[in-house]
C-alpha positions in Angstrom: -6.9 -68.5 16.4 -3.2 -68.2 16.6 -3.1 -66.2 13.4 -5.6 -63.7 14.8 -3.6 -63.3 18.0 -0.4 -62.7 16.1 -2.1 -60.1 13.9 -3.5 -58.2 16.9 -0.1 -58.2 18.6 1.6 -56.9 15.5 -0.9 -54.1 15.0 -0.6 -53.1 18.7 3.2 -52.9 18.5 3.1 -50.9 15.3 0.5 -48.5 16.7 2.6 -48.0 19.9 5.7 -47.3 17.8 3.9 -44.9 15.6 2.5 -42.9 18.5 6.0 -42.7 20.1 7.7 -41.5 16.9 5.1 -38.9 15.9 5.8 -35.5 17.4 3.4 -33.8 19.6 2.2 -30.6 17.9 1.8 -28.8 21.2 5.4 -29.4 22.2 6.7 -28.4 18.7 8.2 -25.0 19.1 7.7 -24.1 15.4 4.1 -25.0 14.7 3.3 -26.0 11.2 0.0 -24.1 11.1 0.3 -21.1 8.8 -0.5 -17.8 10.5 0.7 -15.3 7.9 -0.2 -11.7 8.4 -0.5 -11.7 12.2 2.1 -9.5 13.9 1.8 -10.9 17.4 4.9 -10.4 19.5 6.9 -8.9 16.6 4.9 -5.7 16.4 6.8 -3.9 19.2 10.4 -5.0 18.6 10.2 -4.3 14.9 8.5 -0.9 15.0 11.7 1.1 15.6 13.3 -0.4 12.5 10.5 -0.2 10.0 6.9 0.5 9.1 3.8 -1.7 9.5 1.4 -1.8 6.7 -2.2 -3.1 6.7 -2.3 -4.8 3.4 -5.8 -6.2 4.0 -8.2 -5.9 7.0 -6.5 -8.0 9.7 -3.5 -8.8 7.5 -0.3 -6.9 8.3 3.2 -6.7 6.8 6.4 -5.0 7.8 8.8 -2.9 5.7 12.3 -2.0 6.7 13.6 1.5 6.7 17.0 3.1 6.0 18.3 0.3 3.8 20.8 0.8 1.0 19.9 0.7 -2.7 19.8 -2.8 -4.0 19.1 -4.3 -0.6 17.3 -7.7 -0.4 16.8 -10.3 2.3 19.6 -12.7 3.3 22.3 -10.4 1.9 24.0 -8.7 5.0 25.4 -11.6 7.0 26.9 -15.1 6.5 26.0 -18.8 6.4 26.9 -21.3 9.2 26.5 -25.0 9.4 24.6 -26.0 12.5 22.4 -28.8 13.9 19.6 -27.0 12.1 21.4 -27.3 8.8 22.4 -24.1 7.0 21.8 -21.2 9.4 21.7 -17.5 8.3 23.5 -15.2 10.8 22.3 -11.7 10.1 24.3 -8.5 10.8 21.2 -6.4 11.0 19.4 -5.6 14.3 16.1 -7.0 13.1 17.5 -10.2 11.6 16.7 -12.4 14.6 13.0 -12.2 13.6 12.5 -11.5 9.9 15.1 -14.1 8.7 13.9 -16.9 11.0 10.1 -16.3 11.0 7.7 -15.4 8.1 8.3 -14.8 4.4 9.5 -12.1 2.1 7.9 -10.5 -1.0 9.0 -7.7 -3.3 5.9 -5.6 -3.9 5.6 -3.5 -7.1 5.0 -0.3 -5.1 6.1 -0.8 -1.5 9.3 -2.8 -2.3 10.4 -5.6 0.1 7.8 -6.4 2.7 8.0 -9.1 5.4 4.8 -11.1 6.2 5.0 -12.5 9.8 4.5 -16.1 10.8 4.9 -18.1 14.0 7.1 -21.0 12.7 10.8 -20.7 13.5 13.5 -21.9 11.0 17.2 -21.5 10.5 16.5 -19.7 7.2 13.5 -19.7 4.8 15.2 -19.8 1.4 15.3 -21.9 -1.8 18.6 -23.1 -3.4 20.2 -23.6 -6.8 23.7 -24.7 -7.7 26.0 -25.9 -10.5 29.7 -26.9 -10.7 31.0 -23.4 -9.9 28.2 -21.4 -8.2 25.4 -21.8 -5.7 22.7 -19.3 -4.9 19.7 -18.8 -2.6 16.5 -16.7 -2.7 13.9 -15.9 0.0 10.7 -17.9 0.1 7.5 -16.0 -0.7 4.3 -16.1 1.5 2.9 -18.7 -1.0 5.3 -21.3 0.6 4.2 -22.8 3.9 5.9 -25.5 5.9 4.2 -28.9 6.7 5.7 -31.6 9.0 4.8 -34.3 6.5 5.5 -32.6 3.2 8.1 -29.9 4.1 7.8 -26.8 1.9 4.7 -26.7 -0.3 3.5 -23.9 -2.6 -0.1 -22.8 -2.9 0.4 -21.5 -6.4 2.9 -21.7 -9.3 5.9 -19.8 -8.2 9.2 -19.0 -9.9 11.4 -16.6 -8.0 12.4 -13.5 -10.2 16.0 -12.9 -11.0 16.5 -10.1 -8.5 15.5 -12.4 -5.7 18.6 -14.6 -6.1 22.1 -14.2 -4.7 24.9 -16.2 -6.3 28.5 -16.7 -5.1 31.4 -19.1 -5.7 31.8 -22.1 -3.4 34.9 -20.7 -1.8 33.1 -17.5 -0.7 30.0 -19.2 0.6 31.0 -19.2 4.3 32.7 -15.8 4.1 31.7 -13.4 6.9 31.5 -10.6 4.2 29.4 -12.5 1.7 27.6 -9.4 0.5 30.8 -8.2 -1.2 31.2 -11.6 -3.0 27.6 -11.8 -4.5 27.6 -11.6 -8.3 25.9 -8.7 -10.0 22.3 -9.0 -11.1 23.1 -9.2 -14.9 24.9 -12.6 -14.3 21.9 -14.1 -12.6 19.9 -14.6 -15.8 22.7 -16.7 -17.3 23.1 -18.7 -14.1 19.4 -19.5 -13.9 19.6 -21.5 -17.1 22.7 -23.5 -16.0 21.8 -24.3 -12.4 19.4 -26.8 -10.9 17.2 -26.7 -7.9 18.3 -28.3 -4.6 17.6 -28.4 -0.9 14.7 -29.4 1.2 13.3 -28.8 4.7 13.1 -31.8 7.1 11.6 -32.2 10.6 13.7 -34.1 13.1 12.5 -34.4 16.6 11.6 -30.8 17.6 13.7 -28.9 15.1 13.4 -27.9 11.4 16.5 -28.6 9.4 17.4 -26.6 6.3 19.3 -29.2 4.1 20.1 -26.8 1.3 23.1 -27.8 -0.8 25.0 -30.8 0.7 27.9 -29.7 2.9 30.2 -32.2 1.3 29.7 -30.6 -2.1 30.5 -27.2 -0.7 33.7 -28.5 0.9 35.0 -30.2 -2.2 34.2 -27.5 -4.7 35.3 -24.8 -2.4 38.9 -25.9 -2.3 38.6 -28.9 0.0 38.0 -26.6 3.0 36.5 -28.1 6.1 33.4 -26.5 7.4 33.1 -26.6 11.2 29.8 -27.1 12.9 28.5 -24.2 15.0 26.3 -24.5 18.1 23.1 -22.6 18.3 21.8 -21.6 21.7 18.8 -19.6 22.9 19.5 -16.2 24.4 17.4 -14.3 27.0 18.0 -10.9 25.3 16.5 -9.8 22.1 18.9 -10.1 19.2 21.3 -12.4 17.4 25.1 -12.5 18.0 28.1 -14.8 17.4 30.3 -15.5 20.4 33.8 -16.8 19.9 35.4 -18.8 22.8 38.9 -19.8 22.0 38.8 -22.0 18.9 35.1 -22.5 19.0 32.2 -20.2 18.3 28.5 -20.4 19.0 25.4 -18.5 17.9 23.0 -17.0 20.5 19.6 -16.1 19.2 16.5 -14.9 20.9 13.4 -17.1 20.5 10.2 -15.9 22.3 8.0 -18.5 23.8 4.8 -19.6 22.1 2.5 -17.8 24.4 4.2 -14.4 23.7 4.2 -15.0 20.0 0.5 -15.7 19.8 -0.4 -12.7 22.0 -1.7 -9.9 19.9 -1.1 -6.3 21.0 -4.1 -4.3 22.1 -3.5 -1.6 19.5 -1.8 -1.8 16.2 -0.8 1.4 14.4 -0.3 0.5 10.8 -0.6 2.5 7.6 -3.3 1.4 5.3 -2.3 0.6 1.8 -4.4 2.8 -0.6 -2.8 1.4 -3.7 -3.2 -2.2 -2.7 -0.5 -4.8 -3.3 0.6 -7.2 -6.0 0.6 -10.0 -3.5 -2.3 -12.4 -4.2 -3.8 -12.7 -0.7 -6.2 -15.4 -1.9 -3.2 -17.8 -2.3 -1.7 -17.0 1.2 -2.7 -19.4 3.9 -4.1 -17.7 7.0 -5.0 -19.2 10.3 -8.6 -19.0 11.4 -9.2 -16.2 13.8 -10.0 -17.0 17.4 -13.2 -15.8 18.9 -11.6 -14.2 22.0 -9.0 -12.3 20.1 -9.3 -8.7 19.1 -7.1 -7.1 16.5 -7.5 -3.3 16.4 -5.9 -1.6 13.5 -5.7 2.2 13.3 -9.2 3.6 12.8 -11.0 1.1 15.0 -13.4 2.0 17.7 -10.9 1.8 20.5 -8.4 3.9 18.6 -11.2 6.6 18.4 -11.8 6.4 22.1 -15.1 4.5 21.8 -15.4 1.5 24.2 -17.8 -1.4 23.6 -18.5 -4.3 25.8 -17.6 -7.6 24.1 -19.8 -10.6 24.0 -22.8 -8.5 25.1 -26.2 -9.7 23.7 -28.0 -7.1 21.6 -30.7 -5.1 23.3 -34.2 -6.1 22.3 -37.0 -3.6 22.1 -39.7 -4.2 24.6 -43.3 -3.3 23.5 -45.1 -1.3 26.1 -48.8 -1.8 26.8 -51.3 0.5 25.0 -52.5 2.0 28.3 -49.3 3.9 28.7 -49.0 5.2 25.1 -51.7 7.9 25.3 -50.1 9.3 28.5 -46.8 9.6 26.8 -48.3 11.1 23.7 -50.2 13.7 25.7 -46.9 15.2 26.9 -45.8 17.8 24.5 -42.1 18.2 24.3 -40.4 21.2 22.8 -39.3 20.7 19.3 -35.6 21.2 18.9 -34.7 22.3 15.4 -31.3 21.3 14.1 -28.7 23.9 14.1 -27.9 25.2 10.7 -24.3 25.9 10.0 -23.4 28.7 7.7 -21.1 27.9 4.9 -17.5 28.7 5.5 -15.7 31.1 3.3 -13.1 29.5 1.1 -9.6 29.8 2.3 -6.7 31.4 0.2 -5.4 28.0 -0.7 -8.8 26.8 -2.0 -9.2 30.0 -4.0 -5.7 29.4 -5.5 -6.6 25.8 -6.4 -9.9 26.9 -8.0 -8.1 29.6 -10.0 -5.6 27.1 -11.3 -8.4 24.7 -12.3 -10.1 27.5 -14.3 -6.8 28.3 -16.0 -6.3 24.7 -17.0 -9.9 24.1 -18.1 -11.5 27.5 -19.0 -14.8 26.0 -20.2 -17.5 25.4 -17.5 -17.9 21.7 -16.6 -21.2 19.9 -16.6 -21.6 20.3 -12.8 -20.7 24.0 -12.9 -23.2 24.6 -15.7 -25.9 22.9 -13.7 -25.1 25.0 -10.7 -25.2 28.2 -12.8 -28.6 27.2 -14.2 -29.8 26.7 -10.6 -28.4 30.0 -9.5 -30.6 32.1 -12.0 -32.1 35.2 -10.4 -35.8 35.4 -10.7 -37.0 39.0 -11.4 -40.5 39.7 -10.3 -42.9 40.8 -13.1 -43.6 44.5 -13.3 -46.7 46.2 -14.4 -46.9 48.4 -17.5 -47.3 51.5 -15.5 -44.1 50.7 -13.6 -42.2 50.1 -16.8 -43.5 53.4 -18.3 -42.4 55.2 -15.2 -39.0 53.7 -15.3 -38.4 54.1 -19.1 -40.0 57.5 -19.8 -38.6 60.6 -18.1 -40.9 62.8 -16.0 -42.5 65.6 -18.0 -45.2 68.0 -17.1 -48.5 67.9 -18.9 -48.0 71.5 -20.3 -44.8 70.5 -22.0 -46.4 67.5 -23.6 -49.3 69.6 -24.9 -46.9 72.2 -26.4 -45.0 69.5 -28.2 -48.2 68.1 -29.7 -49.6 71.6 -30.7 -46.3 73.0 -32.0 -44.4 70.4 -33.8 -40.7 71.1 -34.2 -39.6 72.8 -37.5 -36.3 72.2 -39.0 -34.3 75.3 -39.7 -32.1 75.1 -42.8 -29.1 77.4 -43.1 -28.3 79.0 -46.4 -25.3 77.5 -48.1 -22.5 79.8 -49.6 -22.6 80.2 -53.4 -19.7 78.4 -55.1 -17.0 80.7 -56.5 -16.7 80.8 -60.4 -13.2 80.2 -61.6 -12.1 82.5 -64.4 -10.0 80.9 -67.1 -7.0 82.6 -68.6 -7.2 83.7 -72.2 -4.9 81.0 -73.2 -7.2 78.4 -72.0 -10.2 79.6 -74.2 -10.7 78.9 -77.8 -10.1 82.5 -78.9 -6.8 82.6 -77.1 -5.7 79.4 -78.9 -6.6 80.9 -82.3 -4.6 84.0 -81.6 -1.6 82.1 -80.5 -1.8 80.0 -83.7 -1.8 83.1 -85.9 1.2 84.5 -84.1 3.2 81.3 -84.7 2.4 81.5 -88.5 
């Protein structure tokens, strides 16, 4: 009996402690549920700095504009050590959103695209280091955060070489770290000599980016002391570093959860005709809520058509047979559909057709079929009509004369050929006389 009581007391104490330690998912500001591809609050603030793409129906991504050649995420800015671990302070106006929410992916056609998400973090990157260098690369949309497991991948992923940025330890906390990043041709060699490091933890209500240990960075960077920087929330959109005497703090805007979840009424995004190299089947997407409506360009509301939501479909009611004859007796005028005449081709269309004919002079199969269909059918003519058309008009008297008096051919006399008289020397007698004279 005493053993049972002791067991019940221990289980009750353990359960109470477990409930007290486990975080409440509603109070957690960075929810662990993946919601990739939903723009939410970020649609309006990021529209002036880039272009929204509809990668898949209901799945959106953002692409920055006016960036220099060789640009990549987590390049223009610097690293700071905070209560959230390694924090990326961006020097770009859109950095407060795209480097603390969502994931990055380098598409084969559209380049770097950002896939939005609702979970906030100090920086979503993976790490590598050796004795002389350390580097970081943006996490792809295949990586989602879980409170119990941290970062987990939905597919086999190995970041390409151009994703990585490597620097020496002494330049890691430099405010101009973009000028200290090694060229891309050195990354291939470093990938073989470095090892993976870093993890993401959940402590209380914050996500911590452990990355490379701060002690390692201080020792290998020349025994420099890295000062902790405070992070505070700001009421204005953006991210800035404020220096107060010998201390500095980071002020960043973090919208509340209700505004992040709210989807704009109308989303103007360019549809990707070429598709994307991102495997959308491997990206975790949150289940859509029944009351939400996402309206990309081309939807009914964008065309000005309104439809009442949650309205039951209208059922056809069968009328009694007594009313049918009365309706059938009423003759309504028949309205024929209006036939539109074919429009004449424009100058541009004629020029295009001419160029096509120059490139391919032989008629195609479709054109040959059209030519066969366009054959002109000539009505049959009687023999009398053909005779009238072929033979010229003659009077009966002329025909009789031609039959009675056939035409005679008149031959003209030829002149007699002229006879050529030979000289005496050319005849036989002349040759004899000439021979006698010589003797």
